[in-house]
N, CA, C and O atoms as a GROMACS GRO file, in nm:
protein
  376
    1UNK      N    1   0.084  -0.118   0.000
    1UNK     CA    2   0.000   0.000   0.000
    1UNK      C    3   0.088   0.125   0.000
    1UNK      O    4   0.188   0.132   0.072
    2UNK      N    5   0.052   0.221  -0.080
    2UNK     CA    6   0.123   0.348  -0.090
    2UNK      C    7   0.071   0.442   0.019
    2UNK      O    8  -0.050   0.456   0.037
    3UNK      N    9   0.161   0.505   0.089
    3UNK     CA   10   0.121   0.597   0.196
    3UNK      C   11   0.127   0.742   0.148
    3UNK      O   12   0.184   0.773   0.044
    4UNK      N   13   0.066   0.826   0.226
    4UNK     CA   14   0.067   0.970   0.201
    4UNK      C   15   0.211   1.020   0.190
    4UNK      O   16   0.243   1.097   0.099
    5UNK      N   17   0.297   0.978   0.281
    5UNK     CA   18   0.436   1.024   0.282
    5UNK      C   19   0.513   0.976   0.159
    5UNK      O   20   0.601   1.047   0.109
    6UNK      N   21   0.481   0.856   0.111
    6UNK     CA   22   0.548   0.806  -0.009
    6UNK      C   23   0.510   0.888  -0.132
    6UNK      O   24   0.594   0.912  -0.219
    7UNK      N   25   0.386   0.930  -0.140
    7UNK     CA   26   0.344   1.015  -0.252
    7UNK      C   27   0.414   1.151  -0.244
    7UNK      O   28   0.456   1.206  -0.345
    8UNK      N   29   0.425   1.204  -0.123
    8UNK     CA   30   0.497   1.330  -0.105
    8UNK      C   31   0.643   1.315  -0.148
    8UNK      O   32   0.697   1.401  -0.217
    9UNK      N   33   0.706   1.204  -0.106
    9UNK     CA   34   0.846   1.178  -0.143
    9UNK      C   35   0.861   1.162  -0.294
    9UNK      O   36   0.956   1.214  -0.353
   10UNK      N   37   0.769   1.091  -0.357
   10UNK     CA   38   0.772   1.072  -0.501
   10UNK      C   39   0.758   1.206  -0.574
   10UNK      O   40   0.830   1.232  -0.670
   11UNK      N   41   0.666   1.289  -0.528
   11UNK     CA   42   0.648   1.421  -0.589
   11UNK      C   43   0.775   1.504  -0.574
   11UNK      O   44   0.815   1.575  -0.667
   12UNK      N   45   0.839   1.495  -0.457
   12UNK     CA   46   0.963   1.570  -0.436
   12UNK      C   47   1.072   1.521  -0.530
   12UNK      O   48   1.146   1.602  -0.587
   13UNK      N   49   1.084   1.389  -0.546
   13UNK     CA   50   1.186   1.334  -0.637
   13UNK      C   51   1.162   1.375  -0.781
   13UNK      O   52   1.256   1.394  -0.858
   14UNK      N   53   1.034   1.390  -0.818
   14UNK     CA   54   0.998   1.431  -0.954
   14UNK      C   55   0.996   1.583  -0.968
   14UNK      O   56   0.966   1.636  -1.075
   15UNK      N   57   1.028   1.653  -0.860
   15UNK     CA   58   1.028   1.800  -0.858
   15UNK      C   59   0.892   1.856  -0.896
   15UNK      O   60   0.882   1.951  -0.973
   16UNK      N   61   0.787   1.795  -0.840
   16UNK     CA   62   0.651   1.840  -0.863
   16UNK      C   63   0.597   1.903  -0.735
   16UNK      O   64   0.620   1.852  -0.625
   17UNK      N   65   0.528   2.013  -0.750
   17UNK     CA   66   0.458   2.069  -0.635
   17UNK      C   67   0.311   2.034  -0.650
   17UNK      O   68   0.246   2.074  -0.747
   18UNK      N   69   0.260   1.959  -0.554
   18UNK     CA   70   0.121   1.915  -0.561
   18UNK      C   71   0.051   1.953  -0.431
   18UNK      O   72   0.112   1.958  -0.324
   19UNK      N   73  -0.076   1.978  -0.443
   19UNK     CA   74  -0.156   2.020  -0.327
   19UNK      C   75  -0.190   1.899  -0.241
   19UNK      O   76  -0.171   1.784  -0.280
   20UNK      N   77  -0.241   1.928  -0.124
   20UNK     CA   78  -0.282   1.821  -0.031
   20UNK      C   79  -0.395   1.737  -0.092
   20UNK      O   80  -0.397   1.616  -0.075
   21UNK      N   81  -0.487   1.802  -0.163
   21UNK     CA   82  -0.594   1.728  -0.230
   21UNK      C   83  -0.539   1.634  -0.336
   21UNK      O   84  -0.585   1.520  -0.349
   22UNK      N   85  -0.441   1.681  -0.412
   22UNK     CA   86  -0.379   1.597  -0.515
   22UNK      C   87  -0.304   1.481  -0.452
   22UNK      O   88  -0.304   1.370  -0.506
   23UNK      N   89  -0.240   1.504  -0.339
   23UNK     CA   90  -0.168   1.396  -0.270
   23UNK      C   91  -0.266   1.286  -0.231
   23UNK      O   92  -0.239   1.168  -0.253
   24UNK      N   93  -0.378   1.326  -0.173
   24UNK     CA   94  -0.479   1.227  -0.134
   24UNK      C   95  -0.535   1.154  -0.256
   24UNK      O   96  -0.554   1.032  -0.254
   25UNK      N   97  -0.560   1.228  -0.362
   25UNK     CA   98  -0.613   1.170  -0.485
   25UNK      C   99  -0.513   1.070  -0.545
   25UNK      O  100  -0.551   0.959  -0.582
   26UNK      N  101  -0.386   1.110  -0.553
   26UNK     CA  102  -0.284   1.021  -0.608
   26UNK      C  103  -0.263   0.899  -0.520
   26UNK      O  104  -0.241   0.789  -0.571
   27UNK      N  105  -0.269   0.917  -0.389
   27UNK     CA  106  -0.255   0.804  -0.298
   27UNK      C  107  -0.365   0.702  -0.324
   27UNK      O  108  -0.338   0.582  -0.335
   28UNK      N  109  -0.488   0.749  -0.335
   28UNK     CA  110  -0.600   0.658  -0.364
   28UNK      C  111  -0.586   0.591  -0.500
   28UNK      O  112  -0.607   0.471  -0.513
   29UNK      N  113  -0.550   0.669  -0.602
   29UNK     CA  114  -0.536   0.613  -0.736
   29UNK      C  115  -0.425   0.508  -0.742
   29UNK      O  116  -0.443   0.401  -0.801
   30UNK      N  117  -0.311   0.538  -0.683
   30UNK     CA  118  -0.200   0.442  -0.684
   30UNK      C  119  -0.236   0.316  -0.608
   30UNK      O  120  -0.200   0.206  -0.651
   31UNK      N  121  -0.306   0.330  -0.498
   31UNK     CA  122  -0.348   0.211  -0.423
   31UNK      C  123  -0.449   0.129  -0.502
   31UNK      O  124  -0.446   0.006  -0.496
   32UNK      N  125  -0.537   0.194  -0.575
   32UNK     CA  126  -0.631   0.121  -0.661
   32UNK      C  127  -0.558   0.044  -0.770
   32UNK      O  128  -0.593  -0.070  -0.801
   33UNK      N  129  -0.456   0.104  -0.827
   33UNK     CA  130  -0.377   0.037  -0.930
   33UNK      C  131  -0.307  -0.085  -0.871
   33UNK      O  132  -0.306  -0.192  -0.931
   34UNK      N  133  -0.248  -0.068  -0.754
   34UNK     CA  134  -0.178  -0.180  -0.690
   34UNK      C  135  -0.273  -0.292  -0.652
   34UNK      O  136  -0.237  -0.409  -0.660
   35UNK      N  137  -0.394  -0.260  -0.610
   35UNK     CA  138  -0.494  -0.362  -0.580
   35UNK      C  139  -0.531  -0.440  -0.705
   35UNK      O  140  -0.549  -0.562  -0.701
   36UNK      N  141  -0.542  -0.370  -0.817
   36UNK     CA  142  -0.574  -0.437  -0.943
   36UNK      C  143  -0.460  -0.529  -0.986
   36UNK      O  144  -0.483  -0.639  -1.036
   37UNK      N  145  -0.337  -0.483  -0.968
   37UNK     CA  146  -0.221  -0.566  -1.002
   37UNK      C  147  -0.220  -0.691  -0.915
   37UNK      O  148  -0.187  -0.799  -0.963
   38UNK      N  149  -0.255  -0.679  -0.787
   38UNK     CA  150  -0.263  -0.796  -0.700
   38UNK      C  151  -0.368  -0.895  -0.750
   38UNK      O  152  -0.347  -1.016  -0.742
   39UNK      N  153  -0.480  -0.845  -0.802
   39UNK     CA  154  -0.581  -0.934  -0.859
   39UNK      C  155  -0.525  -1.007  -0.981
   39UNK      O  156  -0.548  -1.127  -0.999
   40UNK      N  157  -0.450  -0.934  -1.064
   40UNK     CA  158  -0.391  -0.997  -1.182
   40UNK      C  159  -0.290  -1.104  -1.144
   40UNK      O  160  -0.277  -1.204  -1.215
   41UNK      N  161  -0.218  -1.084  -1.036
   41UNK     CA  162  -0.119  -1.183  -0.990
   41UNK      C  163  -0.184  -1.314  -0.951
   41UNK      O  164  -0.120  -1.419  -0.954
   42UNK      N  165  -0.310  -1.310  -0.914
   42UNK     CA  166  -0.381  -1.430  -0.870
   42UNK      C  167  -0.430  -1.516  -0.986
   42UNK      O  168  -0.472  -1.629  -0.965
   43UNK      N  169  -0.425  -1.464  -1.108
   43UNK     CA  170  -0.472  -1.539  -1.223
   43UNK      C  171  -0.377  -1.654  -1.256
   43UNK      O  172  -0.256  -1.642  -1.242
   44UNK      N  173  -0.435  -1.764  -1.298
   44UNK     CA  174  -0.356  -1.880  -1.340
   44UNK      C  175  -0.313  -1.859  -1.485
   44UNK      O  176  -0.396  -1.858  -1.575
   45UNK      N  177  -0.184  -1.844  -1.507
   45UNK     CA  178  -0.134  -1.814  -1.642
   45UNK      C  179  -0.028  -1.914  -1.689
   45UNK      O  180   0.045  -1.886  -1.784
   46UNK      N  181  -0.019  -2.029  -1.625
   46UNK     CA  182   0.086  -2.124  -1.662
   46UNK      C  183   0.069  -2.177  -1.804
   46UNK      O  184   0.168  -2.203  -1.872
   47UNK      N  185  -0.055  -2.193  -1.852
   47UNK     CA  186  -0.078  -2.246  -1.986
   47UNK      C  187  -0.109  -2.137  -2.088
   47UNK      O  188  -0.151  -2.168  -2.200
   48UNK      N  189  -0.088  -2.012  -2.052
   48UNK     CA  190  -0.117  -1.901  -2.142
   48UNK      C  191   0.012  -1.863  -2.215
   48UNK      O  192   0.114  -1.833  -2.153
   49UNK      N  193   0.005  -1.865  -2.347
   49UNK     CA  194   0.122  -1.832  -2.427
   49UNK      C  195   0.147  -1.681  -2.424
   49UNK      O  196   0.053  -1.602  -2.440
   50UNK      N  197   0.272  -1.639  -2.402
   50UNK     CA  198   0.301  -1.495  -2.401
   50UNK      C  199   0.271  -1.432  -2.537
   50UNK      O  200   0.289  -1.496  -2.641
   51UNK      N  201   0.224  -1.309  -2.534
   51UNK     CA  202   0.193  -1.240  -2.659
   51UNK      C  203   0.234  -1.094  -2.650
   51UNK      O  204   0.245  -1.038  -2.541
   52UNK      N  205   0.257  -1.036  -2.765
   52UNK     CA  206   0.294  -0.895  -2.772
   52UNK      C  207   0.169  -0.808  -2.777
   52UNK      O  208   0.165  -0.700  -2.719
   53UNK      N  209   0.066  -0.856  -2.846
   53UNK     CA  210  -0.055  -0.780  -2.866
   53UNK      C  211  -0.174  -0.874  -2.862
   53UNK      O  212  -0.162  -0.990  -2.903
   54UNK      N  213  -0.287  -0.827  -2.816
   54UNK     CA  214  -0.405  -0.912  -2.810
   54UNK      C  215  -0.476  -0.922  -2.944
   54UNK      O  216  -0.562  -1.008  -2.962
   55UNK      N  217  -0.442  -0.834  -3.037
   55UNK     CA  218  -0.504  -0.835  -3.168
   55UNK      C  219  -0.416  -0.911  -3.267
   55UNK      O  220  -0.294  -0.907  -3.256
   56UNK      N  221  -0.476  -0.980  -3.363
   56UNK     CA  222  -0.396  -1.053  -3.462
   56UNK      C  223  -0.340  -0.960  -3.570
   56UNK      O  224  -0.391  -0.957  -3.682
   57UNK      N  225  -0.238  -0.884  -3.536
   57UNK     CA  226  -0.181  -0.788  -3.629
   57UNK      C  227  -0.084  -0.855  -3.724
   57UNK      O  228  -0.014  -0.949  -3.688
   58UNK      N  229  -0.081  -0.803  -3.844
   58UNK     CA  230   0.015  -0.851  -3.944
   58UNK      C  231   0.081  -0.729  -4.005
   58UNK      O  232   0.029  -0.618  -3.998
   59UNK      N  233   0.195  -0.751  -4.066
   59UNK     CA  234   0.266  -0.642  -4.132
   59UNK      C  235   0.182  -0.593  -4.249
   59UNK      O  236   0.150  -0.670  -4.340
   60UNK      N  237   0.145  -0.466  -4.246
   60UNK     CA  238   0.061  -0.410  -4.351
   60UNK      C  239   0.138  -0.315  -4.442
   60UNK      O  240   0.078  -0.237  -4.516
   61UNK      N  241   0.270  -0.321  -4.435
   61UNK     CA  242   0.351  -0.233  -4.519
   61UNK      C  243   0.353  -0.284  -4.662
   61UNK      O  244   0.341  -0.404  -4.687
   62UNK      N  245   0.369  -0.194  -4.754
   62UNK     CA  246   0.376  -0.234  -4.894
   62UNK      C  247   0.516  -0.289  -4.924
   62UNK      O  248   0.611  -0.263  -4.851
   63UNK      N  249   0.524  -0.364  -5.029
   63UNK     CA  250   0.651  -0.419  -5.071
   63UNK      C  251   0.737  -0.307  -5.131
   63UNK      O  252   0.686  -0.223  -5.205
   64UNK      N  253   0.865  -0.306  -5.099
   64UNK     CA  254   0.956  -0.205  -5.156
   64UNK      C  255   0.977  -0.235  -5.304
   64UNK      O  256   1.005  -0.348  -5.343
   65UNK      N  257   0.964  -0.131  -5.385
   65UNK     CA  258   0.986  -0.144  -5.529
   65UNK      C  259   1.081  -0.034  -5.572
   65UNK      O  260   1.065   0.082  -5.532
   66UNK      N  261   1.178  -0.068  -5.653
   66UNK     CA  262   1.270   0.032  -5.706
   66UNK      C  263   1.196   0.113  -5.811
   66UNK      O  264   1.138   0.058  -5.904
   67UNK      N  265   1.200   0.246  -5.794
   67UNK     CA  266   1.134   0.334  -5.888
   67UNK      C  267   1.228   0.448  -5.923
   67UNK      O  268   1.329   0.471  -5.856
   68UNK      N  269   1.194   0.518  -6.028
   68UNK     CA  270   1.273   0.634  -6.067
   68UNK      C  271   1.259   0.743  -5.961
   68UNK      O  272   1.154   0.758  -5.899
   69UNK      N  273   1.366   0.818  -5.941
   69UNK     CA  274   1.364   0.927  -5.844
   69UNK      C  275   1.278   1.041  -5.895
   69UNK      O  276   1.256   1.055  -6.016
   70UNK      N  277   1.229   1.122  -5.803
   70UNK     CA  278   1.155   1.242  -5.837
   70UNK      C  279   1.251   1.340  -5.902
   70UNK      O  280   1.359   1.365  -5.848
   71UNK      N  281   1.214   1.397  -6.015
   71UNK     CA  282   1.302   1.494  -6.079
   71UNK      C  283   1.327   1.614  -5.987
   71UNK      O  284   1.238   1.656  -5.914
   72UNK      N  285   1.447   1.668  -5.992
   72UNK     CA  286   1.487   1.778  -5.906
   72UNK      C  287   1.390   1.896  -5.917
   72UNK      O  288   1.355   1.956  -5.815
   73UNK      N  289   1.346   1.928  -6.035
   73UNK     CA  290   1.256   2.042  -6.055
   73UNK      C  291   1.124   2.022  -5.980
   73UNK      O  292   1.071   2.116  -5.922
   74UNK      N  293   1.072   1.900  -5.982
   74UNK     CA  294   0.947   1.873  -5.912
   74UNK      C  295   0.969   1.873  -5.760
   74UNK      O  296   0.881   1.915  -5.685
   75UNK      N  297   1.084   1.828  -5.717
   75UNK     CA  298   1.112   1.822  -5.574
   75UNK      C  299   1.115   1.961  -5.511
   75UNK      O  300   1.068   1.979  -5.399
   76UNK      N  301   1.168   2.057  -5.582
   76UNK     CA  302   1.181   2.193  -5.527
   76UNK      C  303   1.075   2.288  -5.580
   76UNK      O  304   1.082   2.408  -5.554
   77UNK      N  305   0.977   2.238  -5.654
   77UNK     CA  306   0.878   2.324  -5.719
   77UNK      C  307   0.791   2.403  -5.621
   77UNK      O  308   0.749   2.514  -5.653
   78UNK      N  309   0.764   2.349  -5.503
   78UNK     CA  310   0.672   2.415  -5.410
   78UNK      C  311   0.742   2.493  -5.300
   78UNK      O  312   0.680   2.525  -5.198
   79UNK      N  313   0.868   2.524  -5.317
   79UNK     CA  314   0.938   2.600  -5.215
   79UNK      C  315   1.000   2.725  -5.275
   79UNK      O  316   1.031   2.730  -5.394
   80UNK      N  317   1.016   2.823  -5.192
   80UNK     CA  318   1.087   2.944  -5.235
   80UNK      C  319   1.223   2.952  -5.168
   80UNK      O  320   1.304   3.040  -5.198
   81UNK      N  321   1.248   2.859  -5.076
   81UNK     CA  322   1.375   2.860  -5.003
   81UNK      C  323   1.473   2.763  -5.068
   81UNK      O  324   1.489   2.650  -5.023
   82UNK      N  325   1.537   2.810  -5.174
   82UNK     CA  326   1.636   2.728  -5.245
   82UNK      C  327   1.768   2.803  -5.246
   82UNK      O  328   1.773   2.924  -5.268
   83UNK      N  329   1.874   2.730  -5.220
   83UNK     CA  330   2.007   2.790  -5.226
   83UNK      C  331   2.100   2.690  -5.292
   83UNK      O  332   2.112   2.576  -5.247
   84UNK      N  333   2.165   2.731  -5.399
   84UNK     CA  334   2.256   2.645  -5.476
   84UNK      C  335   2.186   2.516  -5.519
   84UNK      O  336   2.247   2.409  -5.519
   85UNK      N  337   2.058   2.528  -5.555
   85UNK     CA  338   1.984   2.412  -5.605
   85UNK      C  339   1.934   2.317  -5.498
   85UNK      O  340   1.883   2.210  -5.530
   86UNK      N  341   1.948   2.354  -5.368
   86UNK     CA  342   1.905   2.268  -5.259
   86UNK      C  343   1.807   2.343  -5.170
   86UNK      O  344   1.800   2.465  -5.174
   87UNK      N  345   1.732   2.266  -5.089
   87UNK     CA  346   1.641   2.326  -4.994
   87UNK      C  347   1.721   2.406  -4.891
   87UNK      O  348   1.824   2.358  -4.841
   88UNK      N  349   1.675   2.525  -4.861
   88UNK     CA  350   1.736   2.605  -4.754
   88UNK      C  351   1.649   2.590  -4.630
   88UNK      O  352   1.529   2.617  -4.635
   89UNK      N  353   1.709   2.549  -4.521
   89UNK     CA  354   1.637   2.528  -4.395
   89UNK      C  355   1.704   2.611  -4.286
   89UNK      O  356   1.822   2.644  -4.298
   90UNK      N  357   1.630   2.643  -4.180
   90UNK     CA  358   1.691   2.718  -4.071
   90UNK      C  359   1.802   2.637  -4.005
   90UNK      O  360   1.794   2.515  -3.998
   91UNK      N  361   1.903   2.706  -3.959
   91UNK     CA  362   2.014   2.641  -3.892
   91UNK      C  363   1.967   2.586  -3.758
   91UNK      O  364   1.895   2.652  -3.684
   92UNK      N  365   2.008   2.463  -3.727
   92UNK     CA  366   1.971   2.404  -3.599
   92UNK      C  367   2.091   2.393  -3.506
   92UNK      O  368   2.075   2.361  -3.388
   93UNK      N  369   2.208   2.418  -3.556
   93UNK     CA  370   2.330   2.414  -3.475
   93UNK      C  371   2.389   2.553  -3.465
   93UNK      O  372   2.381   2.632  -3.559
   94UNK      N  373   2.446   2.581  -3.352
   94UNK     CA  374   2.509   2.711  -3.335
   94UNK      C  375   2.656   2.705  -3.374
   94UNK      O  376   2.726   2.806  -3.366
   0.00000   0.00000   0.00000
């Protein structure tokens, strides 16, 4: 069980300032989560195969196909920021 003081300590470690009402709310919420986890621990899972997802997902990506490149003129057609034939972008490094 999570105590009031543990929530205060956790908030301090996270450098969060929280009100007394929030402390009580978080204490209750965290305890509810831990109670639910305890219920899950009681389930018999020895014959349950581990899975990544509960849905039967499959790779939906298209197959890679070699195609001709976009012509340079079309690539830069919708921009006004061109310098020496290349896209001009704002500097991100000082």
